[in-house]
C-alpha positions in Angstrom: 10.0 13.8 0.6 6.9 11.8 0.9 6.7 8.2 -0.3 3.9 5.7 -0.3 4.6 2.1 0.6 2.1 -0.1 -1.1 1.6 -3.5 0.4 0.9 -6.0 -2.3 0.4 -9.8 -2.4 -0.1 -12.4 -5.2 -3.8 -13.0 -6.0 -5.0 -16.1 -4.2 -2.2 -16.1 -1.7 -3.2 -17.4 1.7 -3.6 -14.6 4.3 -1.0 -14.9 7.1 -2.8 -13.2 9.9 0.2 -13.4 12.1 1.7 -10.5 10.2 -1.1 -8.1 11.3 0.2 -7.4 14.8 3.7 -7.1 13.4 2.4 -4.5 10.9 0.9 -2.6 13.8 4.2 -2.6 15.6 6.0 -1.5 12.4 3.5 1.5 12.1 4.1 2.4 15.7 7.9 2.4 15.2 7.6 4.7 12.2 5.4 7.0 14.2 7.9 7.1 17.0 10.6 7.9 14.5 8.5 10.8 13.2 8.3 9.3 9.7 4.6 8.0 9.6 2.2 10.3 7.8 -0.7 8.0 7.5 -1.8 4.6 6.1 -4.3 1.8 6.6 -5.1 -1.8 5.6 -7.7 -2.1 2.9 -10.9 -4.1 2.8 -10.8 -7.0 0.3 -11.1 -6.1 -3.4 -14.4 -8.0 -3.5 -15.9 -5.1 -1.6 -14.4 -2.5 -4.0 -15.3 -1.1 -7.4 -13.4 0.3 -10.4 -14.7 3.4 -12.2 -13.4 4.1 -15.7 -14.4 5.8 -18.9 -15.7 3.8 -21.8 -16.9 5.8 -24.9 -17.2 8.9 -22.8 -19.3 7.4 -20.0 -18.4 6.3 -16.5 -18.6 2.5 -16.2 -18.5 0.8 -12.8 -17.1 -2.7 -12.3 -17.6 -4.4 -8.9 -14.7 -6.4 -7.5 -13.0 -8.8 -7.5 -10.9 -7.8 -10.5 -9.9 -11.1 -12.0 -7.6 -9.6 -14.6 -5.1 -8.5 -11.9 -2.3 -10.8 -10.7 -1.7 -8.9 -7.5 -3.9 -7.4 -4.8 -3.1 -4.3 -2.8 -3.8 -5.0 0.9 -2.9 -1.6 2.3 -0.6 1.4 2.3 1.6 3.6 4.4 2.6 7.2 3.8 6.1 8.1 5.1 8.2 11.3 5.2 11.9 10.6 4.6 14.9 12.5 3.2 15.2 10.4 0.0 14.4 7.2 -1.9 17.2 5.3 -0.3 15.7 5.9 3.1 12.3 4.9 1.9 13.7 1.6 0.5 15.5 0.9 3.8 12.2 1.3 5.6 10.4 -1.0 3.1 13.1 -3.6 3.8 12.1 -3.6 7.5 8.4 -4.1 6.7 6.9 -7.4 8.0 4.7 -7.5 4.9 7.7 -8.7 3.0 7.0 -12.2 4.5 3.7 -12.5 2.6 4.1 -10.3 -0.4 6.1 -7.3 -1.6 6.3 -3.6 -0.8 6.2 -1.1 -3.7 7.9 2.2 -3.0 6.5 5.3 -4.8 7.4 8.9 -4.4 4.3 11.2 -3.9 4.0 14.4 -6.0 3.3 17.3 -3.6 -0.1 18.8 -4.2 0.3 22.3 -5.7 3.8 21.8 -7.2 7.3 21.7 -5.7 
């Protein structure tokens, strides 16, 4: 089963850059275990955009998105046997020091 670990922090929280090398090591450990399927840190939301429909037309809103309370800082795709294992991996994640890790199962493309 594939799961996405979504690395989230509270809006306005001070960035603790000491966690970056630890996250790199965490990713290397997952790769060595054969569980890493991809992932990356994300650029700040100020550089992003949201696209949504309004009255049948696409509307673009540039970041930051002030109505949100949390900010997604990155993600990691993992392959594990079940949700319990995905949660165990999330508990090891260094990002837990600065925010939280959301664990979400990925629907396989094409069914299953």
